[in-house]
PDBQT receptor file of N, H, CA, C and O in Angstrom, charges set to zero:
ATOM      1  N   UNK A   1     -57.470  57.226 185.484  1.00  0.00    +0.000 N 
ATOM      2  CA  UNK A   1     -56.661  58.440 185.502  1.00  0.00    +0.000 C 
ATOM      3  C   UNK A   1     -55.927  58.707 184.393  1.00  0.00    +0.000 C 
ATOM      4  O   UNK A   1     -55.580  57.687 183.797  1.00  0.00    +0.000 OA
ATOM      5  N   UNK A   2     -55.503  59.932 183.821  1.00  0.00    +0.000 N 
ATOM      6  H   UNK A   2     -55.785  60.761 184.305  1.00  0.00    +0.000 HD
ATOM      7  CA  UNK A   2     -54.443  60.208 183.006  1.00  0.00    +0.000 C 
ATOM      8  C   UNK A   2     -53.653  60.086 183.397  1.00  0.00    +0.000 C 
ATOM      9  O   UNK A   2     -53.589  60.064 184.626  1.00  0.00    +0.000 OA
ATOM     10  N   UNK A   3     -52.526  59.926 182.608  1.00  0.00    +0.000 N 
ATOM     11  H   UNK A   3     -52.578  59.945 181.610  1.00  0.00    +0.000 HD
ATOM     12  CA  UNK A   3     -50.944  59.974 182.823  1.00  0.00    +0.000 C 
ATOM     13  C   UNK A   3     -50.532  61.483 181.886  1.00  0.00    +0.000 C 
ATOM     14  O   UNK A   3     -50.907  61.818 180.762  1.00  0.00    +0.000 OA
ATOM     15  N   UNK A   4     -49.640  62.167 182.843  1.00  0.00    +0.000 N 
ATOM     16  H   UNK A   4     -49.335  61.895 183.756  1.00  0.00    +0.000 HD
ATOM     17  CA  UNK A   4     -48.756  63.193 182.266  1.00  0.00    +0.000 C 
ATOM     18  C   UNK A   4     -48.081  62.877 181.345  1.00  0.00    +0.000 C 
ATOM     19  O   UNK A   4     -47.454  61.826 181.471  1.00  0.00    +0.000 OA
ATOM     20  N   UNK A   5     -47.928  63.725 179.946  1.00  0.00    +0.000 N 
ATOM     21  H   UNK A   5     -48.438  64.579 179.843  1.00  0.00    +0.000 HD
ATOM     22  CA  UNK A   5     -47.045  63.614 178.737  1.00  0.00    +0.000 C 
ATOM     23  C   UNK A   5     -47.426  62.839 178.088  1.00  0.00    +0.000 C 
ATOM     24  O   UNK A   5     -46.476  62.490 177.386  1.00  0.00    +0.000 OA
ATOM     25  N   UNK A   6     -48.469  62.168 177.787  1.00  0.00    +0.000 N 
ATOM     26  H   UNK A   6     -49.241  62.451 178.358  1.00  0.00    +0.000 HD
ATOM     27  CA  UNK A   6     -49.423  61.108 177.120  1.00  0.00    +0.000 C 
ATOM     28  C   UNK A   6     -50.618  61.572 176.678  1.00  0.00    +0.000 C 
ATOM     29  O   UNK A   6     -51.417  62.141 177.422  1.00  0.00    +0.000 OA
ATOM     30  N   UNK A   7     -50.853  61.317 175.209  1.00  0.00    +0.000 N 
ATOM     31  H   UNK A   7     -50.205  60.854 174.604  1.00  0.00    +0.000 HD
ATOM     32  CA  UNK A   7     -52.027  61.677 174.887  1.00  0.00    +0.000 C 
ATOM     33  C   UNK A   7     -53.113  60.620 174.903  1.00  0.00    +0.000 C 
ATOM     34  O   UNK A   7     -53.112  59.566 174.268  1.00  0.00    +0.000 OA
ATOM     35  N   UNK A   8     -54.083  61.096 175.773  1.00  0.00    +0.000 N 
ATOM     36  H   UNK A   8     -54.084  61.953 176.289  1.00  0.00    +0.000 HD
ATOM     37  CA  UNK A   8     -55.639  60.012 176.009  1.00  0.00    +0.000 C 
ATOM     38  C   UNK A   8     -57.127  60.355 175.445  1.00  0.00    +0.000 C 
ATOM     39  O   UNK A   8     -57.465  61.286 174.713  1.00  0.00    +0.000 OA
ATOM     40  N   UNK A   9     -57.508  59.849 175.721  1.00  0.00    +0.000 N 
ATOM     41  H   UNK A   9     -57.234  59.093 176.316  1.00  0.00    +0.000 HD
ATOM     42  CA  UNK A   9     -59.162  59.777 175.451  1.00  0.00    +0.000 C 
ATOM     43  C   UNK A   9     -59.706  59.827 176.059  1.00  0.00    +0.000 C 
ATOM     44  O   UNK A   9     -60.002  58.780 176.634  1.00  0.00    +0.000 OA
ATOM     45  N   UNK A  10     -60.398  61.232 176.525  1.00  0.00    +0.000 N 
ATOM     46  H   UNK A  10     -60.159  62.083 176.058  1.00  0.00    +0.000 HD
ATOM     47  CA  UNK A  10     -60.939  61.625 178.444  1.00  0.00    +0.000 C 
ATOM     48  C   UNK A  10     -62.382  60.445 178.304  1.00  0.00    +0.000 C 
ATOM     49  O   UNK A  10     -62.993  60.428 177.236  1.00  0.00    +0.000 OA
ATOM     50  N   UNK A  11     -62.681  59.813 179.088  1.00  0.00    +0.000 N 
ATOM     51  H   UNK A  11     -62.185  59.827 179.956  1.00  0.00    +0.000 HD
ATOM     52  CA  UNK A  11     -63.419  58.799 179.393  1.00  0.00    +0.000 C 
ATOM     53  C   UNK A  11     -64.727  59.072 178.981  1.00  0.00    +0.000 C 
ATOM     54  O   UNK A  11     -65.512  58.135 178.835  1.00  0.00    +0.000 OA
ATOM     55  N   UNK A  12     -65.129  60.431 178.737  1.00  0.00    +0.000 N 
ATOM     56  H   UNK A  12     -64.491  61.192 178.856  1.00  0.00    +0.000 HD
ATOM     57  CA  UNK A  12     -66.470  60.897 178.369  1.00  0.00    +0.000 C 
ATOM     58  C   UNK A  12     -66.744  60.838 176.726  1.00  0.00    +0.000 C 
ATOM     59  O   UNK A  12     -67.810  60.843 176.111  1.00  0.00    +0.000 OA
ATOM     60  N   UNK A  13     -65.761  60.796 176.392  1.00  0.00    +0.000 N 
ATOM     61  H   UNK A  13     -64.896  60.792 176.892  1.00  0.00    +0.000 HD
ATOM     62  CA  UNK A  13     -65.875  61.100 174.643  1.00  0.00    +0.000 C 
ATOM     63  C   UNK A  13     -66.930  60.125 174.048  1.00  0.00    +0.000 C 
ATOM     64  O   UNK A  13     -67.551  59.289 174.704  1.00  0.00    +0.000 OA
ATOM     65  N   UNK A  14     -67.036  60.335 172.812  1.00  0.00    +0.000 N 
ATOM     66  H   UNK A  14     -66.532  61.014 172.280  1.00  0.00    +0.000 HD
ATOM     67  CA  UNK A  14     -68.319  59.839 172.250  1.00  0.00    +0.000 C 
ATOM     68  C   UNK A  14     -67.455  58.605 171.361  1.00  0.00    +0.000 C 
ATOM     69  O   UNK A  14     -67.254  58.643 170.147  1.00  0.00    +0.000 OA
ATOM     70  N   UNK A  15     -67.120  57.785 172.070  1.00  0.00    +0.000 N 
ATOM     71  H   UNK A  15     -67.283  57.755 173.056  1.00  0.00    +0.000 HD
ATOM     72  CA  UNK A  15     -66.718  56.045 171.872  1.00  0.00    +0.000 C 
ATOM     73  C   UNK A  15     -66.203  55.920 170.269  1.00  0.00    +0.000 C 
ATOM     74  O   UNK A  15     -66.607  55.162 169.388  1.00  0.00    +0.000 OA
ATOM     75  N   UNK A  16     -65.174  56.935 170.235  1.00  0.00    +0.000 N 
ATOM     76  H   UNK A  16     -64.846  57.551 170.951  1.00  0.00    +0.000 HD
ATOM     77  CA  UNK A  16     -64.298  57.014 168.714  1.00  0.00    +0.000 C 
ATOM     78  C   UNK A  16     -65.230  57.730 167.058  1.00  0.00    +0.000 C 
ATOM     79  O   UNK A  16     -64.795  57.831 165.911  1.00  0.00    +0.000 OA
ATOM     80  N   UNK A  17     -66.678  58.121 167.673  1.00  0.00    +0.000 N 
ATOM     81  H   UNK A  17     -67.032  58.040 168.605  1.00  0.00    +0.000 HD
ATOM     82  CA  UNK A  17     -66.689  59.037 166.724  1.00  0.00    +0.000 C 
ATOM     83  C   UNK A  17     -66.543  60.729 166.622  1.00  0.00    +0.000 C 
ATOM     84  O   UNK A  17     -66.324  61.294 165.550  1.00  0.00    +0.000 OA
ATOM     85  N   UNK A  18     -66.661  61.266 167.596  1.00  0.00    +0.000 N 
ATOM     86  H   UNK A  18     -66.839  60.807 168.466  1.00  0.00    +0.000 HD
ATOM     87  CA  UNK A  18     -66.436  62.425 167.474  1.00  0.00    +0.000 C 
ATOM     88  C   UNK A  18     -65.096  62.965 168.609  1.00  0.00    +0.000 C 
ATOM     89  O   UNK A  18     -65.026  64.163 168.882  1.00  0.00    +0.000 OA
ATOM     90  N   UNK A  19     -64.319  62.201 169.069  1.00  0.00    +0.000 N 
ATOM     91  H   UNK A  19     -64.376  61.228 168.848  1.00  0.00    +0.000 HD
ATOM     92  CA  UNK A  19     -63.421  62.351 169.874  1.00  0.00    +0.000 C 
ATOM     93  C   UNK A  19     -62.466  63.290 170.026  1.00  0.00    +0.000 C 
ATOM     94  O   UNK A  19     -62.039  63.726 168.957  1.00  0.00    +0.000 OA
ATOM     95  N   UNK A  20     -62.050  63.687 170.883  1.00  0.00    +0.000 N 
ATOM     96  H   UNK A  20     -62.397  63.332 171.751  1.00  0.00    +0.000 HD
ATOM     97  CA  UNK A  20     -60.783  64.626 171.341  1.00  0.00    +0.000 C 
ATOM     98  C   UNK A  20     -59.949  64.008 172.468  1.00  0.00    +0.000 C 
ATOM     99  O   UNK A  20     -60.238  63.358 173.472  1.00  0.00    +0.000 OA
ATOM    100  N   UNK A  21     -58.822  64.444 171.937  1.00  0.00    +0.000 N 
ATOM    101  H   UNK A  21     -58.587  64.972 171.121  1.00  0.00    +0.000 HD
ATOM    102  CA  UNK A  21     -57.222  63.636 172.640  1.00  0.00    +0.000 C 
ATOM    103  C   UNK A  21     -56.521  64.863 173.426  1.00  0.00    +0.000 C 
ATOM    104  O   UNK A  21     -56.299  65.982 172.963  1.00  0.00    +0.000 OA
ATOM    105  N   UNK A  22     -56.209  64.367 174.789  1.00  0.00    +0.000 N 
ATOM    106  H   UNK A  22     -56.389  63.458 175.165  1.00  0.00    +0.000 HD
ATOM    107  CA  UNK A  22     -55.888  65.291 175.322  1.00  0.00    +0.000 C 
ATOM    108  C   UNK A  22     -54.749  65.174 176.202  1.00  0.00    +0.000 C 
ATOM    109  O   UNK A  22     -54.918  64.289 177.041  1.00  0.00    +0.000 OA
ATOM    110  N   UNK A  23     -53.617  65.792 176.286  1.00  0.00    +0.000 N 
ATOM    111  H   UNK A  23     -53.480  66.511 175.604  1.00  0.00    +0.000 HD
ATOM    112  CA  UNK A  23     -52.016  65.745 176.467  1.00  0.00    +0.000 C 
ATOM    113  C   UNK A  23     -51.880  66.817 177.735  1.00  0.00    +0.000 C 
ATOM    114  O   UNK A  23     -52.039  67.998 177.428  1.00  0.00    +0.000 OA
ATOM    115  N   UNK A  24     -51.638  66.557 178.938  1.00  0.00    +0.000 N 
ATOM    116  H   UNK A  24     -51.509  65.597 179.187  1.00  0.00    +0.000 HD
ATOM    117  CA  UNK A  24     -51.385  67.289 179.957  1.00  0.00    +0.000 C 
ATOM    118  C   UNK A  24     -49.814  67.548 180.555  1.00  0.00    +0.000 C 
ATOM    119  O   UNK A  24     -49.249  66.564 181.034  1.00  0.00    +0.000 OA
ATOM    120  N   UNK A  25     -49.278  68.517 180.543  1.00  0.00    +0.000 N 
ATOM    121  H   UNK A  25     -49.736  69.316 180.154  1.00  0.00    +0.000 HD
ATOM    122  CA  UNK A  25     -48.051  68.703 180.593  1.00  0.00    +0.000 C 
ATOM    123  C   UNK A  25     -47.814  69.436 182.273  1.00  0.00    +0.000 C 
ATOM    124  O   UNK A  25     -48.787  69.536 183.020  1.00  0.00    +0.000 OA
ATOM    125  N   UNK A  26     -46.702  69.811 182.623  1.00  0.00    +0.000 N 
ATOM    126  H   UNK A  26     -45.911  69.730 182.016  1.00  0.00    +0.000 HD
ATOM    127  CA  UNK A  26     -46.551  70.226 183.751  1.00  0.00    +0.000 C 
ATOM    128  C   UNK A  26     -47.336  71.922 183.726  1.00  0.00    +0.000 C 
ATOM    129  O   UNK A  26     -48.001  72.351 184.668  1.00  0.00    +0.000 OA
ATOM    130  N   UNK A  27     -47.073  72.674 182.473  1.00  0.00    +0.000 N 
ATOM    131  H   UNK A  27     -46.532  72.325 181.707  1.00  0.00    +0.000 HD
ATOM    132  CA  UNK A  27     -47.397  74.142 182.464  1.00  0.00    +0.000 C 
ATOM    133  C   UNK A  27     -48.764  74.267 181.385  1.00  0.00    +0.000 C 
ATOM    134  O   UNK A  27     -49.357  75.342 181.296  1.00  0.00    +0.000 OA
ATOM    135  N   UNK A  28     -49.138  73.218 180.689  1.00  0.00    +0.000 N 
ATOM    136  H   UNK A  28     -48.657  72.345 180.762  1.00  0.00    +0.000 HD
ATOM    137  CA  UNK A  28     -50.217  73.322 179.282  1.00  0.00    +0.000 C 
ATOM    138  C   UNK A  28     -51.123  72.188 179.479  1.00  0.00    +0.000 C 
ATOM    139  O   UNK A  28     -50.959  71.243 180.250  1.00  0.00    +0.000 OA
ATOM    140  N   UNK A  29     -52.367  72.463 178.464  1.00  0.00    +0.000 N 
ATOM    141  H   UNK A  29     -52.500  73.230 177.837  1.00  0.00    +0.000 HD
ATOM    142  CA  UNK A  29     -53.041  70.819 178.519  1.00  0.00    +0.000 C 
ATOM    143  C   UNK A  29     -53.364  71.350 176.888  1.00  0.00    +0.000 C 
ATOM    144  O   UNK A  29     -53.605  72.451 176.393  1.00  0.00    +0.000 OA
ATOM    145  N   UNK A  30     -53.269  70.345 176.496  1.00  0.00    +0.000 N 
ATOM    146  H   UNK A  30     -53.074  69.450 176.898  1.00  0.00    +0.000 HD
ATOM    147  CA  UNK A  30     -53.162  70.574 174.681  1.00  0.00    +0.000 C 
ATOM    148  C   UNK A  30     -54.404  69.683 174.266  1.00  0.00    +0.000 C 
ATOM    149  O   UNK A  30     -54.411  68.660 174.950  1.00  0.00    +0.000 OA
ATOM    150  N   UNK A  31     -55.449  69.735 173.375  1.00  0.00    +0.000 N 
ATOM    151  H   UNK A  31     -55.444  70.566 172.819  1.00  0.00    +0.000 HD
ATOM    152  CA  UNK A  31     -56.360  69.214 172.910  1.00  0.00    +0.000 C 
ATOM    153  C   UNK A  31     -56.629  69.228 171.213  1.00  0.00    +0.000 C 
ATOM    154  O   UNK A  31     -56.979  70.142 170.467  1.00  0.00    +0.000 OA
ATOM    155  N   UNK A  32     -56.356  68.037 170.999  1.00  0.00    +0.000 N 
ATOM    156  H   UNK A  32     -56.071  67.294 171.605  1.00  0.00    +0.000 HD
ATOM    157  CA  UNK A  32     -56.831  67.702 169.521  1.00  0.00    +0.000 C 
ATOM    158  C   UNK A  32     -57.630  66.948 169.026  1.00  0.00    +0.000 C 
ATOM    159  O   UNK A  32     -57.639  65.916 169.697  1.00  0.00    +0.000 OA
ATOM    160  N   UNK A  33     -58.609  66.874 167.861  1.00  0.00    +0.000 N 
ATOM    161  H   UNK A  33     -58.602  67.713 167.316  1.00  0.00    +0.000 HD
ATOM    162  CA  UNK A  33     -59.087  66.185 167.202  1.00  0.00    +0.000 C 
ATOM    163  C   UNK A  33     -58.511  64.524 167.042  1.00  0.00    +0.000 C 
ATOM    164  O   UNK A  33     -57.485  64.243 166.423  1.00  0.00    +0.000 OA
ATOM    165  N   UNK A  34     -59.292  63.629 167.653  1.00  0.00    +0.000 N 
ATOM    166  H   UNK A  34     -60.126  63.857 168.156  1.00  0.00    +0.000 HD
ATOM    167  CA  UNK A  34     -58.607  62.222 167.410  1.00  0.00    +0.000 C 
ATOM    168  C   UNK A  34     -58.304  61.824 165.925  1.00  0.00    +0.000 C 
ATOM    169  O   UNK A  34     -57.224  61.371 165.545  1.00  0.00    +0.000 OA
ATOM    170  N   UNK A  35     -59.582  62.091 165.007  1.00  0.00    +0.000 N 
ATOM    171  H   UNK A  35     -60.459  62.459 165.317  1.00  0.00    +0.000 HD
ATOM    172  CA  UNK A  35     -59.518  62.127 163.715  1.00  0.00    +0.000 C 
ATOM    173  C   UNK A  35     -58.323  62.628 162.839  1.00  0.00    +0.000 C 
ATOM    174  O   UNK A  35     -57.607  62.085 161.997  1.00  0.00    +0.000 OA
ATOM    175  N   UNK A  36     -58.395  63.848 163.362  1.00  0.00    +0.000 N 
ATOM    176  H   UNK A  36     -58.977  64.289 164.045  1.00  0.00    +0.000 HD
ATOM    177  CA  UNK A  36     -57.214  64.542 162.399  1.00  0.00    +0.000 C 
ATOM    178  C   UNK A  36     -56.098  65.128 163.596  1.00  0.00    +0.000 C 
ATOM    179  O   UNK A  36     -56.064  66.308 163.946  1.00  0.00    +0.000 OA
ATOM    180  N   UNK A  37     -55.450  64.347 163.988  1.00  0.00    +0.000 N 
ATOM    181  H   UNK A  37     -55.478  63.389 163.704  1.00  0.00    +0.000 HD
ATOM    182  CA  UNK A  37     -54.328  64.781 164.789  1.00  0.00    +0.000 C 
ATOM    183  C   UNK A  37     -53.103  65.663 164.862  1.00  0.00    +0.000 C 
ATOM    184  O   UNK A  37     -52.438  66.151 165.776  1.00  0.00    +0.000 OA
ATOM    185  N   UNK A  38     -53.061  65.677 163.341  1.00  0.00    +0.000 N 
ATOM    186  H   UNK A  38     -53.601  65.281 162.599  1.00  0.00    +0.000 HD
ATOM    187  CA  UNK A  38     -52.111  66.597 162.791  1.00  0.00    +0.000 C 
ATOM    188  C   UNK A  38     -52.649  67.730 162.085  1.00  0.00    +0.000 C 
ATOM    189  O   UNK A  38     -52.085  67.981 161.020  1.00  0.00    +0.000 OA
ATOM    190  N   UNK A  39     -53.465  68.365 162.375  1.00  0.00    +0.000 N 
ATOM    191  H   UNK A  39     -53.922  68.161 163.240  1.00  0.00    +0.000 HD
ATOM    192  CA  UNK A  39     -54.185  69.595 161.695  1.00  0.00    +0.000 C 
ATOM    193  C   UNK A  39     -54.233  70.933 162.530  1.00  0.00    +0.000 C 
ATOM    194  O   UNK A  39     -54.163  72.061 162.042  1.00  0.00    +0.000 OA
ATOM    195  N   UNK A  40     -54.349  70.659 163.716  1.00  0.00    +0.000 N 
ATOM    196  H   UNK A  40     -54.406  69.743 164.112  1.00  0.00    +0.000 HD
ATOM    197  CA  UNK A  40     -54.302  71.483 164.531  1.00  0.00    +0.000 C 
ATOM    198  C   UNK A  40     -54.631  71.373 166.111  1.00  0.00    +0.000 C 
ATOM    199  O   UNK A  40     -55.777  70.970 166.306  1.00  0.00    +0.000 OA
ATOM    200  N   UNK A  41     -53.933  71.623 167.211  1.00  0.00    +0.000 N 
ATOM    201  H   UNK A  41     -53.002  71.951 167.052  1.00  0.00    +0.000 HD
ATOM    202  CA  UNK A  41     -53.972  71.499 168.712  1.00  0.00    +0.000 C 
ATOM    203  C   UNK A  41     -54.049  72.667 169.152  1.00  0.00    +0.000 C 
ATOM    204  O   UNK A  41     -53.362  73.648 168.868  1.00  0.00    +0.000 OA
ATOM    205  N   UNK A  42     -55.265  72.511 170.161  1.00  0.00    +0.000 N 
ATOM    206  H   UNK A  42     -55.823  71.714 170.393  1.00  0.00    +0.000 HD
ATOM    207  CA  UNK A  42     -55.706  73.529 171.025  1.00  0.00    +0.000 C 
ATOM    208  C   UNK A  42     -54.647  73.492 172.424  1.00  0.00    +0.000 C 
ATOM    209  O   UNK A  42     -54.266  72.447 172.951  1.00  0.00    +0.000 OA
ATOM    210  N   UNK A  43     -54.277  74.878 172.876  1.00  0.00    +0.000 N 
ATOM    211  H   UNK A  43     -54.586  75.726 172.448  1.00  0.00    +0.000 HD
ATOM    212  CA  UNK A  43     -53.488  75.076 174.143  1.00  0.00    +0.000 C 
ATOM    213  C   UNK A  43     -54.066  75.625 174.934  1.00  0.00    +0.000 C 
ATOM    214  O   UNK A  43     -54.515  76.702 174.540  1.00  0.00    +0.000 OA
ATOM    215  N   UNK A  44     -54.353  75.285 176.276  1.00  0.00    +0.000 N 
ATOM    216  H   UNK A  44     -53.988  74.410 176.596  1.00  0.00    +0.000 HD
ATOM    217  CA  UNK A  44     -54.792  76.003 177.389  1.00  0.00    +0.000 C 
ATOM    218  C   UNK A  44     -53.701  75.823 178.684  1.00  0.00    +0.000 C 
ATOM    219  O   UNK A  44     -53.112  74.789 178.999  1.00  0.00    +0.000 OA
ATOM    220  N   UNK A  45     -53.616  77.236 179.372  1.00  0.00    +0.000 N 
ATOM    221  H   UNK A  45     -54.095  78.076 179.116  1.00  0.00    +0.000 HD
ATOM    222  CA  UNK A  45     -53.029  77.119 180.806  1.00  0.00    +0.000 C 
ATOM    223  C   UNK A  45     -53.476  76.130 181.633  1.00  0.00    +0.000 C 
ATOM    224  O   UNK A  45     -54.390  75.517 181.082  1.00  0.00    +0.000 OA
ATOM    225  N   UNK A  46     -53.114  75.540 183.174  1.00  0.00    +0.000 N 
ATOM    226  H   UNK A  46     -52.371  76.038 183.622  1.00  0.00    +0.000 HD
ATOM    227  CA  UNK A  46     -53.983  75.056 183.428  1.00  0.00    +0.000 C 
ATOM    228  C   UNK A  46     -55.454  75.514 184.293  1.00  0.00    +0.000 C 
ATOM    229  O   UNK A  46     -56.455  74.859 184.585  1.00  0.00    +0.000 OA
ATOM    230  N   UNK A  47     -55.044  77.022 184.556  1.00  0.00    +0.000 N 
ATOM    231  H   UNK A  47     -54.231  77.554 184.319  1.00  0.00    +0.000 HD
ATOM    232  CA  UNK A  47     -56.259  77.548 185.045  1.00  0.00    +0.000 C 
ATOM    233  C   UNK A  47     -57.118  77.900 183.950  1.00  0.00    +0.000 C 
ATOM    234  O   UNK A  47     -58.260  78.192 184.304  1.00  0.00    +0.000 OA
ATOM    235  N   UNK A  48     -56.930  77.944 182.948  1.00  0.00    +0.000 N 
ATOM    236  H   UNK A  48     -56.002  77.707 182.660  1.00  0.00    +0.000 HD
ATOM    237  CA  UNK A  48     -57.900  77.952 181.931  1.00  0.00    +0.000 C 
ATOM    238  C   UNK A  48     -58.648  76.741 181.235  1.00  0.00    +0.000 C 
ATOM    239  O   UNK A  48     -59.729  76.802 180.650  1.00  0.00    +0.000 OA
ATOM    240  N   UNK A  49     -57.699  75.425 181.457  1.00  0.00    +0.000 N 
ATOM    241  H   UNK A  49     -56.821  75.376 181.932  1.00  0.00    +0.000 HD
ATOM    242  CA  UNK A  49     -58.362  74.339 181.397  1.00  0.00    +0.000 C 
ATOM    243  C   UNK A  49     -59.427  74.476 182.238  1.00  0.00    +0.000 C 
ATOM    244  O   UNK A  49     -60.561  74.683 181.806  1.00  0.00    +0.000 OA
ATOM    245  N   UNK A  50     -59.114  74.357 183.658  1.00  0.00    +0.000 N 
ATOM    246  H   UNK A  50     -58.193  74.188 184.009  1.00  0.00    +0.000 HD
ATOM    247  CA  UNK A  50     -60.390  74.373 184.572  1.00  0.00    +0.000 C 
ATOM    248  C   UNK A  50     -61.340  75.325 184.537  1.00  0.00    +0.000 C 
ATOM    249  O   UNK A  50     -62.348  75.129 185.216  1.00  0.00    +0.000 OA
ATOM    250  N   UNK A  51     -61.224  76.622 183.701  1.00  0.00    +0.000 N 
ATOM    251  H   UNK A  51     -60.406  76.781 183.149  1.00  0.00    +0.000 HD
ATOM    252  CA  UNK A  51     -62.358  77.656 183.602  1.00  0.00    +0.000 C 
ATOM    253  C   UNK A  51     -62.906  76.812 182.673  1.00  0.00    +0.000 C 
ATOM    254  O   UNK A  51     -64.124  76.987 182.674  1.00  0.00    +0.000 OA
ATOM    255  N   UNK A  52     -62.575  75.975 181.877  1.00  0.00    +0.000 N 
ATOM    256  H   UNK A  52     -61.585  75.833 181.876  1.00  0.00    +0.000 HD
ATOM    257  CA  UNK A  52     -63.160  75.546 180.566  1.00  0.00    +0.000 C 
ATOM    258  C   UNK A  52     -64.175  74.319 181.129  1.00  0.00    +0.000 C 
ATOM    259  O   UNK A  52     -65.338  74.394 180.733  1.00  0.00    +0.000 OA
ATOM    260  N   UNK A  53     -63.861  73.297 181.940  1.00  0.00    +0.000 N 
ATOM    261  H   UNK A  53     -62.916  73.236 182.263  1.00  0.00    +0.000 HD
ATOM    262  CA  UNK A  53     -64.286  72.140 182.291  1.00  0.00    +0.000 C 
ATOM    263  C   UNK A  53     -65.145  72.481 183.298  1.00  0.00    +0.000 C 
ATOM    264  O   UNK A  53     -66.080  71.696 183.456  1.00  0.00    +0.000 OA
ATOM    265  N   UNK A  54     -65.085  73.615 184.165  1.00  0.00    +0.000 N 
ATOM    266  H   UNK A  54     -64.325  74.252 184.037  1.00  0.00    +0.000 HD
ATOM    267  CA  UNK A  54     -66.136  74.262 185.139  1.00  0.00    +0.000 C 
ATOM    268  C   UNK A  54     -67.260  74.550 184.141  1.00  0.00    +0.000 C 
ATOM    269  O   UNK A  54     -68.329  73.997 184.400  1.00  0.00    +0.000 OA
ATOM    270  N   UNK A  55     -67.208  75.370 182.969  1.00  0.00    +0.000 N 
ATOM    271  H   UNK A  55     -66.339  75.820 182.759  1.00  0.00    +0.000 HD
ATOM    272  CA  UNK A  55     -68.483  75.883 182.279  1.00  0.00    +0.000 C 
ATOM    273  C   UNK A  55     -68.823  74.827 181.460  1.00  0.00    +0.000 C 
ATOM    274  O   UNK A  55     -69.711  75.131 180.663  1.00  0.00    +0.000 OA
ATOM    275  N   UNK A  56     -68.335  73.435 181.359  1.00  0.00    +0.000 N 
ATOM    276  H   UNK A  56     -67.614  73.188 182.006  1.00  0.00    +0.000 HD
ATOM    277  CA  UNK A  56     -69.241  72.401 180.651  1.00  0.00    +0.000 C 
ATOM    278  C   UNK A  56     -69.819  71.986 181.709  1.00  0.00    +0.000 C 
ATOM    279  O   UNK A  56     -71.022  72.141 181.924  1.00  0.00    +0.000 OA
ATOM    280  N   UNK A  57     -69.111  71.483 182.387  1.00  0.00    +0.000 N 
ATOM    281  H   UNK A  57     -68.135  71.357 182.213  1.00  0.00    +0.000 HD
ATOM    282  CA  UNK A  57     -69.809  71.185 183.792  1.00  0.00    +0.000 C 
ATOM    283  C   UNK A  57     -71.141  71.821 184.258  1.00  0.00    +0.000 C 
ATOM    284  O   UNK A  57     -72.093  71.142 184.641  1.00  0.00    +0.000 OA
ATOM    285  N   UNK A  58     -71.140  72.811 184.214  1.00  0.00    +0.000 N 
ATOM    286  H   UNK A  58     -70.366  73.363 183.903  1.00  0.00    +0.000 HD
ATOM    287  CA  UNK A  58     -72.449  73.825 184.738  1.00  0.00    +0.000 C 
ATOM    288  C   UNK A  58     -73.097  73.992 183.478  1.00  0.00    +0.000 C 
ATOM    289  O   UNK A  58     -74.243  74.386 183.697  1.00  0.00    +0.000 OA
ATOM    290  N   UNK A  59     -72.898  73.879 182.369  1.00  0.00    +0.000 N 
ATOM    291  H   UNK A  59     -71.967  73.559 182.192  1.00  0.00    +0.000 HD
ATOM    292  CA  UNK A  59     -73.911  73.274 181.183  1.00  0.00    +0.000 C 
ATOM    293  C   UNK A  59     -73.699  74.378 180.044  1.00  0.00    +0.000 C 
ATOM    294  O   UNK A  59     -74.464  74.245 179.088  1.00  0.00    +0.000 OA
ATOM    295  N   UNK A  60     -72.766  75.481 179.973  1.00  0.00    +0.000 N 
ATOM    296  H   UNK A  60     -72.145  75.589 180.749  1.00  0.00    +0.000 HD
ATOM    297  CA  UNK A  60     -72.563  76.616 179.201  1.00  0.00    +0.000 C 
ATOM    298  C   UNK A  60     -72.267  75.847 177.698  1.00  0.00    +0.000 C 
ATOM    299  O   UNK A  60     -71.606  74.824 177.516  1.00  0.00    +0.000 OA
ATOM    300  N   UNK A  61     -72.802  76.476 176.938  1.00  0.00    +0.000 N 
ATOM    301  H   UNK A  61     -73.338  77.307 177.085  1.00  0.00    +0.000 HD
ATOM    302  CA  UNK A  61     -72.263  76.383 175.732  1.00  0.00    +0.000 C 
ATOM    303  C   UNK A  61     -70.622  76.760 175.497  1.00  0.00    +0.000 C 
ATOM    304  O   UNK A  61     -70.191  77.896 175.694  1.00  0.00    +0.000 OA
ATOM    305  N   UNK A  62     -69.880  75.768 175.100  1.00  0.00    +0.000 N 
ATOM    306  H   UNK A  62     -70.230  74.845 174.939  1.00  0.00    +0.000 HD
ATOM    307  CA  UNK A  62     -68.252  76.590 174.768  1.00  0.00    +0.000 C 
ATOM    308  C   UNK A  62     -68.103  76.216 173.459  1.00  0.00    +0.000 C 
ATOM    309  O   UNK A  62     -68.468  75.071 173.193  1.00  0.00    +0.000 OA
ATOM    310  N   UNK A  63     -67.617  76.951 172.489  1.00  0.00    +0.000 N 
ATOM    311  H   UNK A  63     -67.320  77.881 172.705  1.00  0.00    +0.000 HD
ATOM    312  CA  UNK A  63     -66.927  76.830 171.141  1.00  0.00    +0.000 C 
ATOM    313  C   UNK A  63     -65.310  77.398 170.910  1.00  0.00    +0.000 C 
ATOM    314  O   UNK A  63     -65.085  78.543 170.519  1.00  0.00    +0.000 OA
ATOM    315  N   UNK A  64     -64.301  76.464 171.201  1.00  0.00    +0.000 N 
ATOM    316  H   UNK A  64     -64.483  75.534 171.519  1.00  0.00    +0.000 HD
ATOM    317  CA  UNK A  64     -63.144  76.402 170.815  1.00  0.00    +0.000 C 
ATOM    318  C   UNK A  64     -62.918  77.551 170.216  1.00  0.00    +0.000 C 
ATOM    319  O   UNK A  64     -63.979  78.170 170.298  1.00  0.00    +0.000 OA
ATOM    320  N   UNK A  65     -62.214  78.127 169.713  1.00  0.00    +0.000 N 
ATOM    321  H   UNK A  65     -61.352  77.624 169.646  1.00  0.00    +0.000 HD
ATOM    322  CA  UNK A  65     -61.470  79.359 169.040  1.00  0.00    +0.000 C 
ATOM    323  C   UNK A  65     -61.535  78.877 167.874  1.00  0.00    +0.000 C 
ATOM    324  O   UNK A  65     -62.117  77.805 168.041  1.00  0.00    +0.000 OA
ATOM    325  N   UNK A  66     -61.255  79.014 166.549  1.00  0.00    +0.000 N 
ATOM    326  H   UNK A  66     -60.783  79.884 166.414  1.00  0.00    +0.000 HD
ATOM    327  CA  UNK A  66     -61.020  78.421 165.296  1.00  0.00    +0.000 C 
ATOM    328  C   UNK A  66     -59.380  79.422 164.705  1.00  0.00    +0.000 C 
ATOM    329  O   UNK A  66     -58.862  79.171 163.617  1.00  0.00    +0.000 OA
TER     330      UNK A  66
């Protein structure tokens, strides 16, 4: 189980090849590229994050906004 307020690599990440890191806080979920953590961070509300995860689990293609 991930800890709140700490960056973690989700368990289904690609073993260090193309990973994202996630940080969950009380109001926001942050996602960043583990190889370039200072380049960009995407922010989601908890509701947006749940919708994103549900769409991925359903097999929808999803592209993060750039």
